[in-house]
C-alpha positions in Angstrom: -113.8 76.3 99.6 -116.3 77.9 96.8 -118.9 77.1 99.5 -117.1 79.5 101.8 -116.6 81.9 99.4 -120.2 81.8 98.4 -121.4 82.4 102.0 -118.8 85.0 102.6 -120.4 87.0 99.4 -123.9 86.6 100.7 -123.1 87.8 104.2 -121.3 90.6 103.0 -124.2 91.6 100.5 -126.9 91.0 103.5 -124.7 92.9 105.9 -123.8 96.1 104.2 -124.5 98.3 107.0 -121.5 96.3 108.8 -119.1 96.4 105.9 -119.5 100.2 104.8 -117.4 101.4 107.8 -114.3 99.0 107.6 -114.6 99.5 104.0 -114.4 103.3 104.0 -111.7 102.8 106.9 -109.2 100.5 104.5 -109.9 102.8 101.7 -108.8 106.1 103.4 -105.8 104.2 105.2 -104.8 102.9 101.5 -105.1 106.5 99.9 -103.1 108.2 102.9 -100.3 105.4 102.6 -100.1 105.8 98.8 -100.1 109.7 98.8 -97.6 110.0 101.8 -95.4 107.6 100.1 -95.4 109.5 96.9 -94.9 112.8 98.9 -92.1 111.4 100.9 -90.4 110.1 97.7 -90.7 113.3 95.8 -89.1 115.4 98.8 -86.3 112.8 99.1 -85.8 112.8 95.4 -85.7 116.5 95.2 -83.4 116.7 98.0 -80.8 114.3 96.3 -81.1 115.8 93.2 -80.3 119.2 94.7 -77.3 117.8 96.5 -76.0 115.6 93.7 -76.3 118.5 91.1 -73.9 120.8 93.3 -71.6 118.2 94.3 -69.0 115.9 92.8 -70.3 112.3 93.1 -67.1 111.1 94.3 -64.6 113.4 95.7 -60.6 111.8 95.6 -58.0 113.3 98.0 -54.4 112.5 97.2 -51.7 112.6 94.3 -52.9 110.8 91.2 -50.6 110.1 88.3 -51.7 110.5 84.8 -51.8 106.7 83.9 -53.7 106.3 87.2 -56.0 109.0 86.1 -56.8 107.1 82.9 -57.3 103.9 84.6 -60.2 105.8 86.8 -61.8 107.2 83.8 -61.6 103.8 82.2 -64.1 102.5 84.8 -67.7 101.8 83.3 -70.0 104.2 84.5 -67.7 107.3 85.2 -68.5 110.3 83.3 -65.8 113.0 84.0 -62.8 112.9 86.3 -61.4 116.4 86.8 -58.9 118.2 89.2 -60.7 120.6 91.4 -60.1 123.1 94.5 -61.6 123.8 97.8 -61.1 126.4 100.0 -62.6 129.3 102.4 -62.3 132.6 102.4 -64.2 136.1 102.9 -66.5 137.6 100.3 -66.5 141.3 100.9 -69.2 143.8 99.3 -70.1 147.4 99.8 -68.9 147.3 103.5 -70.6 143.9 104.2 -68.8 140.5 104.5 -69.5 136.7 104.8 -67.5 133.5 105.2 -67.8 131.3 102.1 -66.8 128.0 101.1 -65.0 128.0 97.8 -65.4 125.5 94.9 -62.6 126.0 92.1 -63.6 124.1 88.7 -62.3 124.4 85.0 -64.1 126.5 82.6 -65.8 123.6 81.0 -66.3 121.6 84.0 -68.8 118.8 84.1 -68.7 118.3 87.9 -71.6 120.7 88.7 -75.0 120.8 87.1 -75.9 124.4 87.9 -77.0 125.6 84.4 -80.5 125.2 85.2 -80.4 126.7 88.5 -79.2 130.1 87.7 -81.5 132.8 88.6 -79.7 135.8 87.6 -76.6 136.3 85.0 -75.2 133.0 83.4 -73.4 130.2 84.6 -69.7 130.8 83.5 -66.1 130.6 85.2 -64.3 131.1 81.9 -62.3 133.8 83.2 -60.3 133.8 86.7 -62.2 137.4 87.4 -65.6 135.5 87.3 -67.4 134.2 90.5 -70.7 132.6 90.8 -72.6 133.0 94.3 -75.7 131.6 95.8 -79.0 133.3 96.1 -79.0 133.4 99.7 -75.6 135.0 99.9 -76.7 137.3 97.0 -79.7 138.3 99.1 -77.9 138.9 102.3 -75.2 141.1 100.9 -77.2 142.7 98.2 -75.2 141.5 95.4 -76.6 141.0 92.0 -75.1 139.7 88.5 -72.5 142.2 87.1 -71.5 143.7 90.7 -67.9 143.7 91.6 -66.9 141.8 94.8 -63.6 141.1 96.7 -62.6 137.6 97.8 -60.2 137.4 100.8 -58.2 134.0 101.2 -55.2 132.9 102.9 -51.7 132.7 101.1 -49.7 129.7 100.8 -47.5 130.8 103.8 -50.4 132.4 105.8 -49.6 130.6 108.8 -45.8 131.8 109.0 -46.8 135.2 107.9 -49.5 135.7 110.2 -46.7 136.6 113.2 -44.4 138.3 110.7 -46.6 140.3 108.4 -50.4 139.7 109.1 -51.3 141.7 105.9 -49.3 139.4 103.7 -50.9 136.4 105.4 -54.0 137.0 103.1 -54.6 137.9 99.6 -57.4 140.3 98.2 -58.8 139.4 94.7 -61.5 141.3 92.8 -63.8 139.6 90.9 -66.9 140.0 88.9 -70.2 138.3 89.6 -71.2 136.4 86.5 -74.2 134.6 88.1 -76.3 133.9 91.0 -77.6 130.3 91.2 -80.3 128.6 93.4 -80.0 125.0 94.3 -82.8 125.1 97.1 -80.4 124.1 99.7 -79.8 126.8 102.2 -76.4 125.5 103.3 -75.3 125.9 99.6 -77.1 128.8 98.6 -75.9 130.8 101.6 -72.2 129.7 102.1 -70.9 128.3 98.7 -69.5 130.5 95.7 -67.6 129.0 92.4 -64.6 130.3 90.9 -62.2 129.1 88.4 -59.6 126.6 89.6 -56.9 128.5 88.0 -57.0 131.1 91.1 -54.9 128.4 93.1 -57.1 128.6 96.1 -57.3 125.8 98.4 -56.0 122.2 98.1 -54.5 121.2 94.6 -54.8 117.6 95.2 -58.6 117.1 94.9 -60.2 115.3 92.1 -64.2 115.4 91.3 -65.8 112.3 89.9 -69.1 112.3 88.2 -71.0 109.2 87.4 -73.8 108.1 85.3 -75.9 106.5 88.2 -75.0 108.6 91.4 -77.2 106.3 93.5 -74.4 103.6 93.2 -71.5 106.3 94.1 -70.6 103.6 97.2 -69.8 100.8 94.6 -67.6 103.1 92.6 -65.9 104.1 95.6 -65.0 100.6 96.7 -63.9 99.7 93.1 -61.5 103.1 93.2 -60.3 102.4 96.7 -59.5 98.7 95.7 -57.6 100.2 92.5 -55.7 102.9 94.2 -55.7 102.0 98.1 -53.6 105.3 99.2 -56.3 107.5 97.8 -58.9 108.9 100.1 -62.5 108.6 98.4 -65.5 110.2 99.8 -69.0 109.8 98.0 -71.8 112.7 97.9 -73.7 110.5 100.6 -70.4 110.9 103.1 -70.1 114.6 102.4 -73.9 115.1 103.2 -74.4 112.5 105.9 -76.5 114.7 108.2 -79.0 115.3 105.3 -79.2 111.7 104.6 -79.8 110.9 108.2 -82.4 113.5 108.3 -84.2 112.1 105.2 -84.2 108.5 106.9 -85.7 109.9 110.2 -88.4 111.8 108.4 -89.1 108.8 106.4 -89.4 106.7 109.5 -91.7 109.0 111.2 -93.8 109.5 108.6 -94.1 105.6 108.1 -94.8 105.0 111.5 -97.7 107.4 111.9 -99.2 106.0 108.6 -98.9 102.3 109.9 -100.9 103.4 113.0 -103.6 104.8 111.0 -103.6 101.5 109.1 -104.0 99.9 112.2 -106.9 101.7 113.2 -108.5 100.7 110.0 -107.7 97.0 111.1 -109.5 97.6 114.3 -112.4 99.0 112.6 -112.6 95.7 110.3 -112.2 93.6 113.3 -115.1 95.6 115.1 -117.4 95.3 112.3 -117.1 91.7 111.7 -117.5 90.8 115.5 -120.9 92.9 115.2 -121.7 90.9 112.0 -120.9 87.6 114.0 -123.1 88.6 116.9 -126.0 89.5 114.7 -125.8 86.3 112.8 -125.6 84.0 115.6 -128.5 81.9 114.7 -127.5 81.4 111.2 -124.2 80.4 112.2 -125.6 77.9 114.7 -128.1 76.3 112.1 -125.2 76.0 109.7 -123.0 74.2 112.5 -125.9 72.0 113.1 -126.4 71.1 109.6 -122.9 69.9 109.3 -120.5 72.8 108.7 -117.1 72.4 110.6 -115.8 74.9 112.6 -113.0 75.5 110.0 -115.4 76.2 107.4 -117.0 78.6 109.7 -113.9 80.4 110.7 -113.0 80.0 106.8 -116.1 82.3 105.9 -115.3 85.1 108.1 -111.5 85.3 107.4 -112.7 85.4 103.6 -115.1 88.2 104.4 -112.4 90.4 106.1 -110.1 89.5 103.1 -112.8 90.5 100.5 -113.2 94.1 102.4 -109.4 94.2 102.0 -109.5 93.5 98.4 -112.3 96.1 97.6 -111.0 98.8 99.9 -107.6 98.1 98.2 -109.0 98.6 94.7 -110.9 101.8 95.7 -108.1 103.1 97.5 -105.6 102.5 95.0 -107.6 103.9 92.5 -108.4 107.1 94.2 -105.0 107.5 95.6 -103.2 107.2 92.0 -105.7 109.5 90.6 -105.1 112.1 93.6 -101.1 111.9 92.9 -101.8 112.4 89.3 -103.7 115.5 89.8 -101.0 116.8 92.4 -98.3 116.4 90.0 -100.3 118.0 87.1 -101.7 120.9 89.7 -98.8 121.0 92.2 -99.4 122.7 95.5 -97.4 125.8 96.0 -95.1 126.0 99.3 -93.5 128.8 101.0 -89.7 129.1 99.5 -88.3 130.4 102.7 -89.6 127.1 104.6 -89.0 124.5 102.3 -86.1 123.8 99.6 -88.7 123.3 96.8 -91.4 125.6 95.6 -94.2 123.0 95.1 -95.1 119.9 96.6 -93.3 117.1 94.9 -94.8 114.0 94.1 -93.0 111.0 92.9 -94.8 107.6 92.8 -93.1 104.4 92.3 -94.5 101.1 91.4 -93.2 99.6 94.5 -95.3 102.0 96.6 -98.2 100.5 95.3 -97.2 96.8 95.9 -96.3 97.9 99.3 -99.4 99.7 100.1 -101.2 96.8 98.5 -99.7 94.0 100.4 -99.8 95.8 103.7 -103.5 96.5 103.8 -104.3 93.2 102.7 -102.3 91.7 105.8 -103.9 94.2 108.0 -107.6 93.2 106.8 -106.5 89.4 107.0 -105.3 89.8 110.7 -107.9 91.9 111.8 -110.4 88.9 110.6 -108.7 86.2 112.5 -110.4 87.3 116.1 -113.9 87.6 114.8 -113.6 84.2 112.5 -112.1 82.3 115.9 -115.2 83.9 118.0 -117.5 82.7 115.4 -116.2 79.2 115.2 -116.2 79.0 119.0 -120.2 79.1 119.3 -122.3 76.2 120.6 -124.6 75.4 118.2 -127.2 73.6 120.4 -127.1 76.7 122.8 -127.2 79.3 120.1 -130.3 77.4 118.6 -131.8 76.9 121.9 -131.7 80.4 123.0 -131.9 82.4 119.7 
């Protein structure tokens, strides 16, 4: 084995012109894979943070007794359990209107994390006369913090009153815009408003739950359903399933494209090693005539391909990590009207490094198999006779 390593190193040193191109190919492939994974994970992290910041991590529907509520609160990892309301209505301002989704929370609620998302005014629903609206809704209707708006919502008996006296089927609530928030999610910023739950809008049997680790919401959902099987529980993943599917599709498409780039790098390694094999036919024939087995010849070229992969990995990982670091310090600006983030998000995880390293080494190793088998198939007598 030591002899094979020595010969492989000697071949690489004396065949630099065959090695440079596959080395560049594997290096560029590793850089591309690492940076792409960091960007994909960055977008996913930002999207998840925006969704989690505006939604309860778990939503319960049903009647919950005080004793049962305490049992839920006692589950380790649950930060808060609060009664909330969800409803629909129409927001009126200066002759313009928009259909909105209404979320009612208590004054000092821990369900939403919108304090850092406010772009105008303050986050406060301490009064039943206050309302918070999204940035897109604010822009569409021309509303600013401090403006007075009217919220039109159906009454409790709206269905029966609709045919008797349509004007009594709805109620008009004058409110003051306390603040404007921007989550970065167009669906939220253009349709959702937040009010004090004492306005008695929408369902009364809803409870929102916040978790210490939102990513484990499905596990907590199963615990709650096992504890109180009569309740309907929905996680933030269930409530935003279309967004999560879009994320997965984007990830799959991006990874498929990157895998093809890496496969092209593998073909470059295979092609260069084949050129090296045919340019060194005489040396290979002499080694075989002196007693080198076909397995040893095969091992030499497999080791060469692996060494190219290792060197390319080291260079690619070093440059790729440096690029992601620079992008995190000096982020690239993105148009806010197209993306839900203002800068290119970068989130490099150590698992990306291991995955990139392992995948590129496998590509390099498998790309070396055919050239190695071709080198071991030479007949030393014919090679020496005709070379």
